[in-house]
C-alpha positions as CSV (number, residue, x, y, z in Angstrom):
1,M,176.8,105.0,81.9
2,Q,179.6,104.8,84.5
3,T,177.1,105.5,87.3
4,I,174.8,102.7,86.1
5,K,177.8,100.3,86.0
6,Y,178.9,101.4,89.5
7,D,175.3,100.9,90.9
8,R,175.2,97.4,89.2
9,T,178.5,96.4,90.7
10,R,177.4,97.6,94.2
11,E,174.2,95.7,93.9
12,L,176.0,92.5,93.0
13,R,178.4,93.0,95.9
14,Q,175.4,93.4,98.3
15,R,173.8,90.3,97.0
16,A,177.0,88.3,97.4
17,F,177.4,89.6,100.9
18,L,173.8,88.7,101.8
19,L,174.2,85.3,100.2
20,S,177.3,84.6,102.3
21,M,175.5,85.7,105.4
22,L,172.6,83.4,104.6
23,V,174.9,80.4,104.1
24,R,176.7,81.0,107.4
25,R,173.4,81.3,109.2
26,N,172.1,78.1,107.7
27,I,175.2,76.2,108.8
28,K,175.0,77.6,112.3
29,N,171.3,76.9,112.7
30,Q,171.7,73.4,111.4
31,Y,173.8,72.5,114.4
32,Y,172.5,75.0,117.0
33,R,173.0,73.8,120.5
34,S,174.6,70.6,119.2
35,F,177.3,69.4,121.6
36,I,179.8,68.5,118.9
37,G,178.5,70.9,116.3
38,V,179.7,70.7,112.8
39,L,181.6,67.5,113.5
40,W,178.3,65.8,112.9
41,T,178.7,66.5,109.2
42,V,181.6,64.0,109.3
43,L,180.2,61.5,111.9
44,N,176.6,61.3,110.4
45,P,177.6,59.9,107.0
46,L,180.1,57.5,108.7
47,L,177.4,56.2,111.1
48,N,174.9,55.8,108.3
49,M,177.4,54.0,106.2
50,L,178.2,51.5,109.0
51,V,174.5,50.8,109.5
52,M,173.7,50.4,105.8
53,A,176.8,48.3,105.1
54,F,175.9,46.0,108.0
55,V,172.2,45.6,107.0
56,F,172.3,45.5,103.2
57,S,175.6,43.6,102.6
58,M,173.7,40.5,103.9
59,I,170.6,41.1,101.7
60,F,171.6,42.5,98.3
61,G,174.1,41.0,96.0
62,R,177.4,42.7,95.3
63,Q,177.8,41.8,91.7
64,G,178.8,44.6,89.4
65,M,180.6,46.5,92.2
66,E,184.1,47.6,91.2
67,I,184.9,49.4,94.5
68,D,184.7,48.5,98.1
69,Y,181.1,48.2,99.4
70,S,181.7,50.8,102.2
71,V,183.0,53.3,99.7
72,Y,180.2,52.4,97.4
73,I,177.5,53.2,99.9
74,L,179.0,56.3,101.4
75,S,179.8,57.8,98.0
76,G,176.3,57.4,96.8
77,N,174.8,58.7,100.0
78,I,176.8,61.9,100.1
79,I,176.0,62.7,96.4
80,F,172.3,62.0,96.9
81,G,172.5,63.9,100.1
82,V,173.5,67.2,98.4
83,M,170.3,67.1,96.3
84,R,168.1,65.9,99.2
85,S,169.2,68.3,101.8
86,S,169.3,71.4,99.5
87,T,165.9,70.8,98.0
88,S,164.2,69.8,101.3
89,G,165.7,72.8,103.0
90,S,164.6,75.1,100.2
91,L,160.9,74.2,100.5
92,P,159.9,76.6,103.2
93,C,162.8,79.1,102.8
94,L,160.7,81.8,101.1
95,V,157.8,81.4,103.6
96,N,160.2,81.6,106.5
97,Q,161.6,84.9,105.2
98,R,158.2,86.6,104.7
99,D,159.1,89.7,106.8
100,M,162.3,90.4,104.8
101,L,160.6,89.7,101.4
102,Q,157.7,92.0,102.2
103,K,159.7,94.9,103.6
104,T,162.8,94.9,101.4
105,K,163.6,94.4,97.7
106,V,165.8,91.3,98.2
107,S,166.0,88.9,95.3
108,I,163.9,85.9,96.1
109,A,166.4,83.6,94.4
110,L,169.0,84.3,97.1
111,F,167.3,82.1,99.7
112,P,167.0,78.8,97.8
113,T,170.5,79.5,96.4
114,A,171.8,79.9,100.0
115,N,170.3,76.5,100.9
116,V,172.1,74.8,98.0
117,L,175.4,76.4,98.8
118,S,175.0,75.3,102.5
119,S,174.5,71.8,101.3
120,L,177.7,72.0,99.3
121,V,179.5,73.0,102.5
122,T,178.1,70.0,104.2
123,F,179.2,67.9,101.2
124,G,182.7,69.1,101.8
125,F,182.7,67.8,105.4
126,S,181.0,64.6,104.2
127,F,183.7,64.1,101.6
128,I,186.2,64.2,104.5
129,A,184.3,61.2,106.0
130,L,184.6,59.5,102.6
131,I,188.4,60.1,102.5
132,I,188.7,58.6,105.9
133,V,186.8,55.4,104.9
134,M,188.8,55.2,101.6
135,F,192.1,55.4,103.7
136,V,190.9,52.8,106.1
137,R,189.9,50.4,103.3
138,W,193.2,51.2,101.5
139,L,195.1,50.1,104.6
140,A,193.0,46.9,104.5
141,G,193.9,46.3,100.9
142,A,190.3,46.7,99.7
143,Y,190.6,50.0,97.9
144,T,193.1,51.8,95.6
145,F,193.4,55.5,95.4
146,C,193.4,57.1,92.0
147,W,193.9,60.5,90.5
148,E,190.6,60.4,88.7
149,T,188.8,61.2,92.0
150,L,189.9,64.8,91.4
151,L,187.5,64.9,88.4
152,I,184.6,65.3,90.8
153,L,185.3,69.0,90.3
154,T,184.0,68.7,86.8
155,T,180.6,67.2,87.7
156,L,179.9,68.8,91.0
157,P,178.7,72.0,89.3
158,A,176.2,70.0,87.3
159,L,174.8,68.5,90.5
160,T,174.7,72.0,92.0
161,L,172.7,73.5,89.1
162,F,170.4,70.5,89.1
163,S,169.6,70.9,92.8
164,L,169.3,74.7,92.3
165,G,166.7,74.3,89.7
166,I,164.6,72.0,91.9
167,S,165.0,74.3,94.8
168,Y,163.8,77.3,92.8
169,F,160.8,75.4,91.7
170,L,159.9,73.8,95.1
171,S,160.4,77.0,97.2
172,T,158.2,78.9,94.8
173,L,155.5,76.2,94.6
174,Y,155.5,75.9,98.4
175,V,154.3,79.6,98.7
176,F,151.1,78.7,96.9
177,F,150.7,75.0,97.8
178,R,151.9,74.0,101.3
179,D,150.9,70.4,100.9
180,I,153.9,70.0,98.5
181,K,156.0,69.5,101.6
182,H,154.4,66.1,102.4
183,I,154.1,65.1,98.8
184,Y,157.8,65.8,98.2
185,S,158.7,63.7,101.3
186,V,157.1,60.7,99.6
187,I,158.8,61.5,96.3
188,L,162.2,61.7,98.0
189,T,161.6,58.3,99.6
190,L,160.7,56.7,96.3
191,W,163.6,58.5,94.6
192,T,166.0,57.2,97.2
193,Y,165.0,53.6,96.5
194,L,165.0,54.0,92.8
195,T,168.6,55.2,92.9
196,P,171.3,52.5,93.3
197,L,172.7,53.8,96.6
198,F,173.1,50.5,98.4
199,Y,172.5,48.1,95.5
200,T,173.8,47.7,91.9
201,V,171.7,48.0,88.7
202,S,172.9,44.5,87.7
203,A,171.4,43.1,90.9
204,L,167.9,44.2,89.8
205,K,165.7,41.4,88.7
206,N,163.2,43.6,86.8
207,P,164.7,44.7,83.5
208,A,162.1,47.5,83.1
209,V,163.5,49.1,86.3
210,S,167.1,48.9,84.9
211,K,166.1,50.6,81.7
212,F,164.3,53.3,83.6
213,M,167.5,54.3,85.3
214,V,168.6,56.3,82.3
215,F,165.8,58.8,83.1
216,N,166.8,59.1,86.7
217,P,169.2,62.2,87.0
218,M,170.6,61.1,90.3
219,F,171.6,57.7,88.9
220,H,173.9,59.6,86.5
221,Y,175.4,61.8,89.2
222,V,175.9,58.9,91.6
223,E,177.4,56.5,89.1
224,T,179.7,59.2,87.5
225,F,181.1,59.9,91.0
226,R,181.6,56.3,91.6
227,D,183.3,55.8,88.3
228,M,185.9,58.4,89.2
229,L,186.5,56.7,92.6
230,A,187.1,53.5,90.7
231,G,189.6,55.1,88.4
232,R,187.5,55.7,85.3
233,I,187.2,58.9,83.4
234,P,183.6,59.7,82.5
235,T,182.7,59.6,78.8
236,G,181.3,62.6,76.8
237,V,177.8,60.9,77.0
238,E,178.0,60.8,80.8
239,Y,178.9,64.4,81.0
240,L,176.1,65.2,78.5
241,F,173.5,63.5,80.8
242,C,174.8,65.2,83.9
243,Y,174.8,68.7,82.4
244,G,171.7,68.1,80.3
245,F,169.6,67.3,83.4
246,A,171.3,70.2,85.2
247,F,170.5,72.9,82.7
248,L,167.0,71.5,82.1
249,S,166.2,71.6,85.9
250,L,167.7,75.1,86.2
251,A,165.7,76.5,83.3
252,I,162.4,75.1,84.5
253,G,163.0,76.3,88.1
254,W,164.2,79.7,87.1
255,L,161.4,80.3,84.6
256,F,158.7,79.2,87.1
257,L,160.2,81.5,89.8
258,R,160.3,84.4,87.3
259,A,156.8,83.8,86.1
260,V,155.2,84.1,89.6
261,K,157.7,86.3,91.5
262,N,155.3,89.3,91.5
263,K,152.6,87.2,93.2
264,I,154.8,85.7,95.9
265,A,154.8,88.6,98.4
266,A,151.0,88.7,98.4
267,Q,150.8,85.0,99.2
268,L,153.3,84.9,102.0
């Protein structure tokens, strides 16, 4: 019994070490031969925020916004970006590791998991960009810091599990159906515009679209994050939506991966 427990502990340590190696490799490859390297994780959301604030502030109404528009846009983009980058990056991750999967007994779940964790590292740098914008707007008198922002630590795990479930599902499906890459690109574009990243729900003229928002998981993650930035504590219902979608996504993704894992090596 003690030997079995030791072998299990050693296996877990090996998986943790491999997972950390994969995350570091993903971060390095993301900015390989980039002149300013990882600094782009801070500059990129800032530049996108400036462009979107310039373009959309003149087009869409700002009614219903309780925080500064620059903070509003950037906060929504970095939360949505965690899901978008982790799931998109996970699509080909199993196919790209065909040699390792065919020659070793590595857990296939490690590769999409590494992509999600890499996106969380990127989120950390993007959050620095958000802090910079919040500080600048605070100096201008357009934003007020509040302690409720620290509560993002209570919802970030839900977003992580939600992204992980989608990553498990997509990376497995991509092994058998390569066209999913193009289909998912269209889905992401639609999902982006159906999530209030640069507009408010109150600005929508179609009431049917407003009612549909409750079924959009990213709406709940984005709005809960913004509520915290505005100094509001999420309600139990908001947490229920966030973690409900998270565990549902994780269950579907994990069960699908487990159901076809024995067929994956033959299809790579």
